[in-house]
C-alpha positions in Angstrom: 41.4 149.8 71.5 45.4 150.0 71.1 46.4 147.0 73.4 49.3 144.9 73.4 50.1 143.4 71.0 49.3 146.1 68.1 50.2 146.3 64.6 49.4 147.7 61.4 49.0 145.5 58.0 49.8 147.3 54.7 48.9 146.1 51.3 52.2 144.2 50.4 51.5 142.1 53.6 54.2 143.6 55.9 53.1 143.8 59.4 54.3 147.1 61.0 55.1 147.1 64.9 57.4 148.6 67.5 58.6 147.1 70.8 57.7 150.3 72.5 54.6 151.2 71.2 50.8 149.9 71.6 49.0 152.6 70.2 47.8 152.4 66.5 48.0 156.1 66.3 51.6 156.1 67.4 52.4 153.4 65.0 50.9 155.5 62.2 53.0 158.4 63.4 56.2 156.5 63.8 55.9 154.7 60.2 54.7 157.9 58.6 51.7 156.4 57.0 48.9 158.5 55.3 45.9 158.4 57.5 43.7 161.4 56.2 40.8 159.5 54.6 39.1 156.6 56.8 36.8 155.9 53.7 40.1 154.5 52.0 42.1 152.8 54.4 45.6 152.3 53.4 46.2 149.9 56.4 44.5 147.7 58.7 44.7 148.1 62.4 45.1 144.5 64.2 45.7 143.3 67.6 46.7 139.9 69.2 45.1 140.0 72.8 47.0 137.8 75.4 45.2 134.9 77.2 47.8 132.6 78.3 50.8 134.9 78.3 53.2 131.9 77.5 50.9 130.4 74.9 50.6 132.4 71.6 48.4 130.0 70.3 45.5 130.9 72.8 45.8 134.9 72.0 42.8 136.3 70.4 43.2 137.9 66.9 41.1 141.1 66.6 40.9 143.5 63.6 40.2 147.0 65.1 38.3 148.8 62.4 35.0 148.5 60.4 36.0 149.5 57.1 38.6 147.2 55.2 40.2 147.6 52.1 39.6 145.0 49.1 42.9 143.5 49.4 42.5 142.4 52.9 40.8 139.1 52.5 44.0 137.9 50.4 46.6 138.6 53.1 44.8 138.7 56.4 45.5 135.0 57.1 49.2 135.5 56.6 49.1 139.0 58.7 47.7 136.9 61.6 50.5 134.2 61.2 53.2 136.9 60.9 52.1 138.7 64.2 51.9 135.4 66.2 55.3 134.3 65.0 56.5 137.8 66.1 54.9 137.4 69.7 56.3 133.8 69.9 59.8 135.5 69.8 59.2 137.7 72.7 58.6 135.0 75.1 61.4 134.0 77.5 60.1 130.6 79.0 63.4 129.1 80.6 67.1 129.5 80.8 69.3 132.2 81.8 69.3 135.5 79.8 72.1 137.8 80.8 71.1 141.2 79.3 68.3 143.0 78.0 68.8 146.4 76.6 66.0 147.0 74.1 62.7 145.1 72.6 59.8 143.9 74.3 59.6 140.8 76.2 57.4 138.4 78.0 59.1 136.5 80.8 57.5 133.2 81.8 58.0 129.7 83.1 61.5 129.2 84.7 63.1 132.1 82.8 66.0 133.9 84.8 67.0 137.6 83.4 70.2 138.9 85.0 70.1 142.4 83.8 67.3 144.7 82.4 68.7 148.2 81.3 66.3 149.4 78.7 63.5 148.2 76.5 60.2 146.8 78.3 59.0 143.5 79.8 55.4 143.4 79.3 54.5 140.4 81.6 56.4 138.5 84.1 54.7 135.3 85.5 55.3 131.5 86.4 58.3 131.2 88.8 60.1 133.5 86.5 63.1 135.7 88.2 64.5 139.2 86.9 67.8 140.5 88.6 68.8 144.3 88.1 66.3 146.3 86.7 67.9 150.0 85.8 67.9 152.8 83.3 64.7 153.5 81.5 63.5 150.0 81.7 59.9 149.1 82.1 58.1 146.1 83.5 54.5 145.6 83.5 52.3 142.8 84.9 54.1 140.8 87.4 52.0 137.9 88.5 52.0 134.4 90.0 55.3 133.7 92.2 57.6 135.7 90.0 60.4 137.5 91.7 62.3 140.8 90.7 65.3 141.9 92.5 67.1 145.4 92.4 65.2 148.0 90.8 66.9 151.2 90.4 67.5 154.5 88.3 64.7 155.5 86.5 63.0 152.0 86.0 59.3 151.6 86.2 57.3 148.6 87.4 53.4 148.5 86.9 50.9 145.9 88.2 52.3 143.6 90.9 50.0 140.8 92.1 49.4 137.4 93.2 52.4 136.2 95.3 55.1 138.0 93.4 57.8 139.7 95.1 60.0 142.7 94.6 63.2 143.3 96.5 65.5 146.1 96.6 63.8 149.3 95.0 65.8 152.6 95.0 67.2 155.6 93.0 64.0 157.3 91.4 62.4 153.9 90.6 58.5 153.8 90.7 56.2 150.8 91.4 52.5 151.2 90.7 49.5 149.1 91.5 50.6 146.4 94.1 47.7 144.1 95.2 47.0 140.4 96.0 49.5 138.9 98.3 52.4 140.7 96.6 55.4 141.8 98.7 58.0 144.5 98.4 61.0 144.7 100.6 63.7 147.4 100.9 62.5 150.6 99.5 64.8 153.5 99.5 66.5 156.5 97.8 63.5 158.5 96.2 61.7 155.7 95.2 58.0 155.9 94.8 55.3 153.3 95.2 51.6 154.1 94.4 48.3 152.3 95.1 48.8 149.4 97.4 45.9 147.2 97.9 44.8 143.7 98.7 46.9 141.9 101.4 50.1 143.3 99.9 52.9 144.0 102.3 55.8 146.4 102.1 58.8 146.2 104.5 61.7 148.3 105.2 61.1 152.0 103.8 64.0 154.3 104.1 65.8 157.3 102.6 63.4 159.8 101.1 61.0 157.0 99.7 57.4 157.7 99.2 54.4 155.6 99.5 50.8 156.9 98.1 47.6 155.2 98.4 47.4 152.2 100.8 44.0 150.4 101.2 42.3 147.1 102.0 44.4 145.0 104.5 47.7 146.0 103.0 50.5 146.3 105.7 53.7 148.5 105.7 56.4 147.9 108.4 59.7 149.3 109.4 59.7 153.0 108.1 62.7 155.2 108.6 64.9 158.0 107.1 62.6 160.9 105.8 60.2 158.5 104.2 56.7 159.7 103.5 53.5 157.8 103.6 50.1 159.3 102.4 46.6 158.2 101.6 46.0 155.2 104.0 42.5 153.6 104.2 40.4 150.2 104.5 42.0 148.3 107.2 45.5 148.9 106.2 48.2 148.9 108.9 51.6 150.8 109.4 53.9 149.5 112.0 57.4 150.6 113.2 58.1 154.0 112.4 61.4 155.6 113.6 64.1 158.1 112.9 62.8 161.4 111.2 60.1 159.4 109.3 57.4 161.8 110.6 56.0 162.6 107.3 52.8 160.6 107.7 49.5 162.3 106.9 46.5 161.9 108.9 45.3 158.9 107.5 48.7 157.2 107.9 48.7 158.2 111.5 45.3 157.0 112.2 46.5 153.5 111.2 49.8 153.6 113.1 50.1 150.4 115.1 52.3 150.8 118.1 53.7 147.3 119.0 
């Protein structure tokens, strides 16, 4: 299945994980493990699948293979405890966190992250806030009433829903899969937003920003500069287009509302 959180358990009881890898095949490659004979497993592929992201005790333990080595019964329980403890260390539930430059993190509760330059945040929930996302940072799964401010450089955000808010997207940053009643404000530079649905709203799009795939009852307001909007369907609406922002495809023009 290769989901977050994935690991490989070897015979001495070590649990091998990497903060940037969810694929068992990638972990095998990274740790240079022999994997040529499925009938003689040298390791066991395991996963912890989140339920309540902020409570590791609710996560589901899953062994992702059918053939198990003879030594597995002796160390399986301790391997599960090790991976749960490692997951617990990833969770930021409260307090201010000044800088993230590596690793894999879950931001929940009332946690306040000031600057993300690299690494990845796999989930943002609760009323958590993240300020300043740049470099090659990745954020996935923004939910609840979480807020993210200032997304720049090559940063990527995937999966924004519920009543989450993102403000200030520029550089070559990318945001994909926006739904629910999520809101995105101030999109500029060469930023890209893909796949907007539900009752999501995007406001203030400028520069050479691009938006692709808008559906359901989503709304886009205040589009200027040389911004582009393509692929608009459902009952989506576009309002207030000015400047040289004439790069609307036929689907976008059809849903342009003149106030």
